[in-house]
C-alpha positions as CSV (number, residue, x, y, z in Angstrom):
1,M,-73.9,-106.6,-34.7
2,I,-74.3,-102.9,-33.7
3,I,-71.0,-101.1,-34.2
4,E,-70.5,-98.5,-31.4
5,T,-66.8,-98.3,-30.4
6,K,-63.6,-97.5,-32.3
7,L,-62.4,-101.1,-31.9
8,E,-65.6,-102.6,-33.2
9,F,-65.5,-100.3,-36.2
10,E,-61.9,-101.2,-37.0
11,N,-62.7,-104.9,-36.8
12,F,-65.7,-104.3,-39.1
13,L,-63.6,-102.3,-41.5
14,E,-61.2,-105.2,-42.1
15,K,-64.1,-107.4,-43.3
16,Y,-65.9,-104.7,-45.2
17,Q,-62.9,-103.6,-47.3
18,D,-62.4,-107.1,-48.7
19,S,-66.1,-107.8,-49.6
20,S,-69.0,-106.7,-51.7
21,C,-72.1,-105.8,-49.7
22,I,-75.7,-104.5,-49.5
23,L,-76.1,-101.1,-47.9
24,I,-79.4,-99.8,-46.5
25,P,-79.3,-96.2,-45.2
26,I,-81.9,-95.1,-42.7
27,L,-82.4,-91.4,-42.7
28,C,-83.5,-89.4,-39.7
29,D,-86.6,-87.8,-41.2
30,V,-89.0,-89.8,-43.3
31,N,-90.6,-86.6,-44.8
32,K,-87.5,-84.5,-45.7
33,H,-85.6,-84.6,-49.0
34,P,-82.2,-86.5,-48.6
35,I,-80.3,-83.3,-49.2
36,E,-81.9,-81.8,-46.1
37,N,-81.7,-85.0,-44.1
38,D,-79.1,-86.7,-41.8
39,L,-78.0,-90.3,-41.8
40,C,-79.5,-92.1,-38.7
41,L,-78.2,-95.6,-39.3
42,L,-76.4,-97.6,-42.0
43,Y,-77.1,-101.3,-42.4
44,V,-74.3,-103.3,-44.0
45,K,-74.8,-106.9,-45.1
46,I,-71.5,-108.5,-46.3
47,L,-72.4,-110.9,-49.1
48,D,-72.1,-114.4,-47.8
49,G,-71.0,-112.9,-44.5
50,D,-72.2,-111.1,-41.4
51,E,-74.4,-108.1,-41.0
52,Y,-73.7,-104.8,-39.2
53,L,-75.6,-101.7,-38.1
54,L,-73.7,-98.5,-37.9
55,P,-75.4,-95.8,-35.8
56,F,-74.8,-92.1,-36.4
57,K,-77.7,-90.2,-34.9
58,H,-79.9,-92.8,-33.1
59,S,-81.2,-92.1,-29.5
60,E,-80.4,-95.6,-28.3
61,A,-76.8,-96.0,-29.4
62,M,-73.4,-94.7,-28.8
63,N,-73.1,-93.0,-32.2
64,L,-70.1,-93.1,-34.5
65,D,-68.7,-90.0,-36.0
66,V,-70.1,-89.4,-39.4
67,T,-66.6,-88.8,-40.8
68,N,-66.1,-92.6,-40.5
69,L,-68.1,-92.9,-43.7
70,N,-65.1,-91.6,-45.6
71,K,-63.3,-94.9,-44.7
72,L,-66.0,-97.0,-46.4
73,N,-65.4,-96.0,-50.0
74,S,-63.9,-99.3,-51.0
75,D,-63.3,-100.8,-54.5
76,H,-65.8,-103.6,-54.1
77,K,-69.4,-103.5,-55.2
78,K,-71.9,-101.8,-52.9
79,Y,-75.6,-102.6,-53.7
80,V,-78.2,-100.0,-52.7
81,Y,-81.9,-99.7,-53.5
82,N,-81.7,-96.0,-54.5
83,K,-78.3,-94.8,-55.7
84,K,-79.6,-91.3,-56.3
85,Q,-80.7,-91.0,-52.7
86,F,-77.5,-92.5,-51.5
87,N,-75.5,-90.0,-53.6
88,H,-77.0,-87.2,-51.6
89,I,-75.8,-88.8,-48.4
90,V,-72.3,-89.8,-49.5
91,K,-70.7,-90.1,-53.0
92,W,-68.9,-93.4,-53.3
93,K,-67.5,-95.4,-56.3
94,N,-68.8,-98.7,-57.5
95,V,-72.3,-98.3,-56.1
96,I,-74.9,-100.4,-57.9
97,D,-78.6,-99.4,-58.0
98,I,-80.6,-102.6,-57.5
99,N,-83.9,-100.8,-58.4
100,L,-82.4,-99.6,-61.7
101,Q,-81.2,-103.1,-62.7
102,H,-84.7,-104.6,-61.9
103,Y,-86.3,-101.9,-63.9
104,M,-84.0,-102.4,-66.9
105,E,-84.7,-106.1,-66.8
106,H,-88.5,-106.1,-66.2
107,N,-89.6,-102.5,-67.2
108,E,-91.0,-101.9,-63.7
109,P,-89.4,-100.8,-60.4
110,L,-88.7,-103.2,-57.6
111,Y,-91.7,-102.8,-55.3
112,I,-90.7,-102.8,-51.6
113,E,-93.5,-100.6,-50.1
114,D,-95.2,-103.6,-48.5
115,I,-91.9,-104.6,-46.7
116,T,-92.3,-103.1,-43.2
117,T,-92.8,-103.9,-39.5
118,N,-95.7,-103.3,-37.2
119,T,-93.5,-100.8,-35.3
120,H,-92.7,-98.7,-38.3
121,D,-96.3,-98.7,-39.4
122,Y,-97.3,-97.5,-35.9
123,F,-94.7,-94.7,-35.7
124,N,-95.4,-93.5,-39.3
125,R,-99.1,-93.5,-38.6
126,K,-99.2,-91.9,-35.2
127,Y,-96.1,-89.6,-35.4
128,Y,-96.1,-88.8,-39.1
129,K,-95.6,-85.1,-38.3
130,L,-92.7,-85.7,-35.9
131,S,-89.4,-84.5,-37.1
132,R,-86.6,-87.2,-37.2
133,V,-88.9,-90.0,-36.2
134,N,-86.5,-92.7,-37.2
135,C,-84.1,-91.6,-34.5
136,V,-86.6,-92.8,-31.9
137,V,-87.9,-96.0,-33.6
138,P,-86.3,-98.8,-31.6
139,I,-83.0,-99.7,-33.2
140,L,-83.7,-103.4,-33.2
141,K,-86.8,-102.7,-35.2
142,H,-84.7,-100.9,-37.8
143,L,-82.5,-104.0,-37.8
144,E,-85.6,-106.2,-38.3
145,L,-86.7,-104.1,-41.3
146,C,-83.3,-104.0,-42.8
147,R,-83.0,-107.8,-42.7
148,K,-86.3,-108.1,-44.6
149,L,-85.2,-105.6,-47.2
150,S,-81.7,-107.3,-47.5
151,N,-83.3,-110.7,-48.1
152,E,-85.4,-109.2,-51.0
153,F,-82.4,-107.3,-52.5
154,Q,-80.3,-110.4,-52.6
155,K,-82.7,-112.0,-55.0
156,H,-81.8,-109.3,-57.6
157,I,-78.1,-108.5,-57.3
158,D,-77.2,-110.9,-60.0
159,L,-79.2,-109.0,-62.7
160,P,-77.1,-107.4,-65.4
161,V,-75.6,-104.0,-64.5
162,H,-76.3,-101.3,-67.1
163,Q,-73.2,-99.3,-66.3
164,E,-74.1,-96.2,-68.4
165,Y,-77.5,-95.8,-66.8
166,N,-76.2,-96.7,-63.3
167,D,-73.4,-94.1,-63.5
168,D,-74.3,-91.4,-66.0
169,I,-78.1,-91.2,-65.8
170,I,-78.4,-91.6,-62.0
171,D,-75.5,-89.3,-61.2
172,N,-76.8,-86.6,-63.6
173,L,-80.3,-86.8,-61.9
174,T,-78.5,-86.5,-58.6
175,Y,-76.8,-83.3,-59.9
176,L,-80.1,-81.8,-61.1
177,E,-81.8,-82.5,-57.8
178,S,-78.9,-81.0,-55.8
179,A,-79.4,-77.6,-57.4
180,G,-82.9,-77.2,-56.0
181,L,-85.5,-74.7,-57.1
182,N,-85.5,-71.2,-55.8
183,T,-88.7,-69.7,-54.5
184,K,-89.5,-66.3,-53.0
185,D,-89.0,-67.9,-49.5
186,N,-86.4,-70.6,-49.8
187,I,-84.9,-73.4,-51.9
188,V,-87.1,-76.5,-52.5
189,Y,-85.9,-79.8,-53.8
190,S,-87.5,-82.2,-56.2
191,E,-87.0,-85.9,-56.8
192,Y,-86.7,-87.4,-60.2
193,N,-88.2,-90.9,-60.8
194,P,-86.7,-92.6,-63.9
195,Y,-88.7,-95.8,-63.3
196,T,-91.8,-95.0,-65.4
197,S,-93.5,-97.1,-67.9
198,T,-92.2,-95.0,-70.8
199,G,-88.7,-94.3,-69.3
200,R,-89.4,-90.6,-69.2
201,P,-88.6,-89.4,-65.6
202,S,-91.3,-87.8,-63.5
203,N,-90.4,-85.1,-61.1
204,R,-92.2,-84.7,-57.8
205,F,-91.6,-84.4,-54.1
206,G,-93.6,-83.4,-51.0
207,G,-96.9,-83.5,-52.8
208,I,-95.8,-81.2,-55.6
209,N,-95.6,-82.4,-59.2
210,F,-92.8,-80.1,-60.5
211,A,-93.2,-81.5,-64.1
212,A,-96.8,-80.5,-64.3
213,L,-97.3,-77.2,-62.4
214,N,-100.6,-75.6,-63.3
215,K,-100.2,-72.7,-65.7
216,T,-103.5,-71.0,-64.8
217,D,-103.7,-70.9,-60.9
218,E,-100.3,-69.2,-60.2
219,S,-98.7,-72.5,-59.0
220,R,-95.6,-71.4,-60.9
221,K,-95.5,-67.9,-59.5
222,P,-93.3,-68.6,-56.4
223,F,-90.5,-70.0,-58.5
224,R,-87.9,-67.5,-59.6
225,S,-84.2,-67.1,-60.4
226,R,-81.8,-67.2,-57.5
227,F,-79.6,-64.6,-59.2
228,E,-80.1,-60.8,-59.1
229,R,-81.7,-59.8,-62.4
230,G,-81.8,-63.4,-63.4
231,L,-84.4,-65.2,-65.5
232,L,-85.9,-68.6,-65.6
233,V,-85.8,-70.0,-69.2
234,E,-87.7,-73.1,-70.2
235,F,-86.6,-75.4,-73.1
236,D,-88.7,-78.1,-74.6
237,Y,-88.1,-80.5,-77.5
238,D,-90.7,-80.6,-80.2
239,A,-92.0,-84.2,-80.6
240,Y,-88.8,-85.5,-79.0
241,H,-90.2,-89.1,-78.8
242,L,-91.0,-89.1,-82.5
243,R,-87.5,-87.8,-83.4
244,L,-86.0,-90.6,-81.4
245,I,-88.1,-93.2,-83.3
246,G,-87.2,-91.6,-86.6
247,N,-83.5,-91.8,-85.7
248,L,-83.8,-95.5,-84.9
249,L,-85.6,-96.1,-88.2
250,N,-83.2,-93.9,-90.2
251,Y,-86.2,-91.8,-91.2
252,S,-85.6,-88.1,-91.8
253,F,-88.3,-85.6,-91.2
254,P,-88.7,-82.7,-93.7
255,E,-86.1,-80.1,-93.1
256,V,-88.5,-77.2,-93.1
257,Q,-88.6,-74.6,-90.3
258,F,-91.5,-75.1,-87.9
259,T,-92.4,-78.4,-89.5
260,N,-95.3,-80.1,-87.6
261,I,-93.6,-83.4,-86.7
262,C,-96.8,-84.9,-85.3
263,Q,-98.7,-84.1,-88.5
264,N,-95.9,-85.5,-90.7
265,F,-95.9,-88.7,-88.5
266,T,-99.7,-89.2,-88.9
267,D,-99.5,-88.5,-92.6
268,V,-97.0,-91.3,-93.3
269,T,-98.5,-93.9,-90.8
270,I,-102.2,-93.7,-90.6
271,K,-102.8,-91.2,-93.4
272,S,-104.9,-89.2,-91.1
273,R,-105.4,-85.4,-91.2
274,K,-106.0,-85.4,-87.5
275,I,-103.3,-83.1,-86.1
276,G,-101.9,-83.4,-82.6
277,L,-99.7,-85.2,-80.1
278,F,-102.6,-87.3,-78.9
279,S,-102.9,-89.1,-82.3
280,T,-99.2,-89.9,-82.4
281,Y,-99.4,-91.5,-78.9
282,M,-102.3,-93.7,-80.1
283,V,-100.2,-95.0,-82.9
284,I,-97.0,-95.5,-80.9
285,F,-98.6,-97.3,-78.0
286,H,-101.2,-99.2,-80.2
287,R,-104.2,-97.8,-78.4
288,K,-107.6,-96.9,-79.8
289,S,-108.6,-93.3,-79.7
């Protein structure tokens, strides 16, 4: 059911506030960062109940006022695919990240890229440069896509919820993203991806890998402090992964200033004099150099 009037919204709200649900936000622009985006539609699937589509900026609907979102912050569980993205739209309590729970259980993200419709493929292929393209994709095609996604998500909502990761880690990554990075022209935003094979978040958006900017071709030159007379300061942990392993094994590295942790690790494991981070990775991940 598409909710367009005040009465329809009030009737929907009665059922919503008493139930857990799956939420699927549809943003207006497929290319913009969530911080710089608007909410086009919100799909709501009441668990063991009805489905609803709330329009906010779609060309085919009588749109609801976006302030109505404030009434949806219920105490019940709200399952989303990407809580970090959802946080940029609206910050609610008891939001569960389905992708995170799948990753924690299987050490890989929940792959949904192949869940689509022919209409979405057409618009994204032909009008990929069009701003706010989702606002003109037929609303019933959005509903069709959301139904497919909801059916997939329902298979995974019973996975264990890792509350510390779901709340602290995801919310902190949201906070880091929201600050943005200042350049000589404007503020640009990155997107952290914690669902990597090692658990170490990557950081990219819009074709830029912010975690691996080239040091030799002036890729880093546009980035600068947003404060007058400010500075950008970079911190890095020496052999952080090795220190974590040492802590788990109750092993203490030599307390000597500027100790080469990688060398110490290879000395006590493979008795090698080959110095470097590469050698330690070969040992940790059981790969042949």
